[in-house]
N, C-alpha and C positions, 0 to 999 in steps of 0.2 A: 420368708426371711427378708430382713432389710439390713444389708451390710452397709458399713459406713467408711468413707474414705478418710484417711488420716489427715489430709490437708485441711479439713474443716475444724480440726480440734482447736479449742480455746483454752489457754492456761492463765488462770488468775491467781495471783499471790498478794494477799492483803488488798490494798487499793490500786494495785497495778495490773494491767493487762500485758503480760509478757509474751504473748503469742508471736509477735514479730521477731523475737530474738531466738526462739527455740524451734526445733524441728523434730523433736522426739520427747514424748512424755510417757513415763512408765510408773504405774501405781502397783505396788506389791503388797499383798496380804499374806500373813503367816500366823501360825499359832504354835506355841510350845506344846510338846507332848511329854507326858510322864509315863514311863513303862510300868505296867502292873503285872507282867508275866510271872506266874508262880509255878511251883512244881505241879506236874500233871497237865499243864497246858501243851497243846500240840503246836500252837502258833503264838507269836507275841501279841500281847494286848496292851492298850494304852488308854490314858485319860487325856482329854484336851485341857491345856493349861491356859496361859495368858496369850491374848491376841496381840499382834504387832502389825505395823504397816509403814510404808515409806512412799515418798513421791520423788522421782528423779526426772529432772528436766535437762535436756542436752541440746546445744545449739551454738549460736554465734556470739562472740564477744563484741560489745560496743562500749566505748568509754566516754561518749558524749554526755552532756548534762542530763539527757533523758534516756541514756542507754542503760543496758542491763547492769553494768558494773556500778553505776551511780545508784540505781534502784536497790541493788543488793546491799550496798554500803549503808543506805538509809535504813533498810530493814534491820540490819545487824546492830545498828546504833540506837534505834528509836524505841519508844514505848516503855512501859513499866517492866516489860519482859523482853529484853533484847533478844534478837534472833527469832522471835515468835512469828510464825507463818500460818495464816488462815488461807487455805488454798482450795480452789475448785478447778477440776479439769473437766471440760464439757466436750463430749464426743459427738461432733456434728455441729452444724450451724446453730448457735444458741437460740432456743425457742422454747415455749411452754411444752414440756414433755421430753426434751432432749436428755439423753442419759448423761450422768455426771458422776464423778468421784469427789468426795469431800475429805480433805486431809488437813488436820489441825495439829501443829506441833512446833518443832524448832528446826531452823536451818542448821544442819550439823556438818555440811561441807559445801564449799564453793571453790571450784577449780577452774583455772584458766590454762589452756594448752595452746602453744604457738609453734606448730610444725613448719618446717622450712618450705614445704611444697603445698600448703593448704591454708584455709582460712583459720584465723585465730578462733578457738572454740571456748565455750563456757559450759560448765556443768553445775547445776544447783540441786542439792538433795535436802529434802525435808524429812526428818524423823517424826512420824506420827506420835502424838501423845494421846492415848485413848483409842488407838487403832485408826482404821480408815473406814469410810462408809460409802456404800453405793446409793445413788439417788437420782434426782431429776432436776433440771433447770425449770423454773416456774415462769420465765418470761424470756423474751429476746433481750440481747444486750443493745438496747436502743434508747433514743432520746425520749424523756418523759417531761412534759411541761405542764400537764394538767392531771388531775386525779383520774386514775384508770384502774380497772381490775382485769387481770389476765385471764386467759382461757383455762378451762378445767384440765387438771393433770391427774392421771390415774397412777397412783403410787405402786399399784400392782397387787395381785391376789397374794395374801399372806403378809403384806406390809404391816408393820407394828402399829397398833392403835392403843398400846399401853401408855399411860401417862408417864412422862419423863424419859422417854426412850428416843425421841426424834430431835435432830439438830438441823440448823439451817445456817447458811452463810450469805451475807450481803456484801457485794462488791460494788463500789461506785468509782470507776477509774477516771471518768471525766465528769466535770460539773462546772458549768459556767452560768448557773442561775444567779441573778443579780441580788436576790434576797429571799427570805422565807426559809421553809424547811420541806424536806421530803421524809415521809414515814412509810416504811414497808411493813405490811401485816399479813400473816398467814391466815387464810380462811379454809374451812374444811366442811365436807358433807359426806353422808353415807352413800349417796348415789350421784352419778355424774351430772344428772339434770336436776338434782334436788336443791334444797335451800342451803346456802353456804353461810356459816356463822363464824364468829371470832373464836380463836383457840386461846385458852388460858396460857399466858406467857408467850404468846405468838407474835408480839410486836417488837420490832427493832427500835432502838433509840433514834430519834429524829436526826437527820443529816442536814446541816446548814447549807444554804445556797452558797456556791462558790468553793465548797470544800470537798475534796475527794475523801473517801472513807471506806472502811471495811468493818464488819462485825460478825461475831459468831454467837448464835442464839441457841441455848439449850432449853428447848421448849418444855415447860413444866406440865402442861395439860395433855390430854389425849388428842391425837391427830387422826381424823378419819381417813379412809382410803383415798378419797378424791379431794384435791386441794386447788386453791388459787392464791395468787398474791395480789394484794391491793396496794397500789402506790398512791398515797395522799399528798398532794402538793398544796402547801399553805403559803399564801402571800408570794411576793415577787411578781414581776411583770415581763421579764425577758430572760432569754437563756433557758437551759434545760439541764436536767440530771440524766446520767446514763447508768442506771442501776441494773443489777441482775441478782436474783436470789436462787440458791440451790438448796434442796431439801433432801434429807436422808430418807430411805425407805424403811430403815430399821433403827 
């Protein structure tokens, strides 16, 4: 067994790394049940209904220009869908193969608490739209200044290889590249040491130098059990991107 200490958790929401503000991350999965008990049954019987899921982040309030309050205000007001949150919680130091939860949905509550004898606290909750997914990080959260391909990641025995069932999140919380673009692409293989090829619908939109970014990708093609991420850096001569991709197992 390999237990993980909570202090190494990373919480990413959209293009922001919020790990410095929060000290508790809770991802909850649930499913509705419909009772089918009939005359003659000795025990109740049920059918599984709709899946649901939430992400709750709890920690410390900060109101500076780069603090959590400013970040949340920007998320609530930005984009074609205000309140939209594409989130990844990574359990352990981010690296290829580190376990993660992927939650995509809407911020449905943001609370600030100011007790007289304690630190001012902040709580952020994301209501998943389409449920939550377990998966893996495909790289470290580290500077990338040249084209590179990550290490192989085993999605696990039983991971879905059915086309159209896998999602991925890209987060780029820091980016001081002077020009050019970064493109992240999912590669997959049927064996860990085999040949890795492109996946249909497995490329994110290019990120421009100097711009933080986030994307959610609903991959249209089949993804094999073993995967890598390829970061392609085009043009630019100084600075770097700091990207990370998380990928669902199912």
